[in-house]
N, C-alpha and C positions, 0 to 999 in steps of 0.2 A: 624747440621751436613751438612754444605753446599756441601760437596763432598760425601755424603752418609756415611754409617757406620752401627753399630749394636745398636739396642735398645732392652733392656731386661726389662720385667716387672715381678716382683715376688710378691707373697703374702704369709705371714707366720704369725704364732702366735709369739708374743714377750712379754717379761717381762722386764719392766724398773725397775731396783732396786735402792736402796738408793745411791749407788756409782755413777750410771749414772746420777741420778737426781742432785747430788751434783755438777756435771760438767755442766749440762744443766739446768739452773735455771728455765726455763719456763716449764719444764716437771714435771709430777706428777708420782710417783711410781705406778706401777700396771700392769695389763694384757691388752695387746693391740693386734690388728691385724695390721701388718705392711705391707704397700703397697710401694714397691720400684720401681722407674723408673731409669734405668741406661743407659748411652750411652757412646760410645767411641769417642765422638766428640772433639771439640777444647778445652773444659774445661774453667775454669774461674780463674782469679787471686784472691788472698785473699781479695784485695780491692773491687772487684766486689761482691764477695760472701756475704760480710756484708751488701750489699745494695739490694740484689735480692728480698727480701720480701716487700720492700717499694712500695706503690702504684705508678704506672706510671713510675717506674724505668725500663729502658730497655737498652740492649746492641745493639739493632737493629737500623739500619739506619732510618732516618725520612721517614715515609710512609710505613714502613715494619712491624709495629706491635704497639700495645698499651702499652705493658709492664704491663698488668694487670694479667697475668697468675699466677705467683708465689705468688703475694699478695693475689689473690683469694684462692689459696691453703692454704696459711697461715691463712686467715680468716675462712675458712671452718674447718681447724684443731682446731682452738681455740674455735669456736662455738660448735664443737662436743665434746669438752673436751679432745682433742687430742694434738698432738705435731708433728712438722715437722722439718726435718733436711736437710741440703745440704752438700755434700762433693764433691769437685772438684779439679782437678789438671790440669794446663795448658797442652795442647797437650796430655792429657790422658783420659779426659771425666768427666762426672758429674753423681752423684747419688742424687736423691731427695727421701727421705723416709718419708712417712706419717703414723703416728701412730694414730689409732682410737681405742677408748675404746672397749674392748670385752664385749658382752652382758653377763650378769650374769644369765639370765633366758633363757629357751628354747623358740623358736618362738611360738606364739599363734596358727598359722596355717602353714601348708606346702605351700610353694610357688612352683607352678608347674615348673618343669625343662623343658627347651627347648633345643633341639639339636642345635648345632652351625649352622648347615646347614639351620635351619629355620629362622635365623636372617637375615634380609634384611637391607642393608645400603642405 
């Protein structure tokens, strides 16, 4: 978003059913946690969308980035037993949605919660 814009991050439970999996051959039916990152930036053409998960593919100018971002997300999704999708329209924005398998068991121990004010960047 070279001129600024809105970035939205959401997290929710999701179920991928047989009908969804029939349309998305790489997906596996089941329960997931879905993390979505949406922007209202410049968006991408259909031709670009089919390439974005390829290693080193980038729409950036030379010297402006490596093009590894979405291929790394794709690899992480696959290694985790998950799925990733992208939806984009030119001049309307892009949504990348990462589906990670939900745990079937409760955690072994509680992870202490920290107030957001305690986080230092």
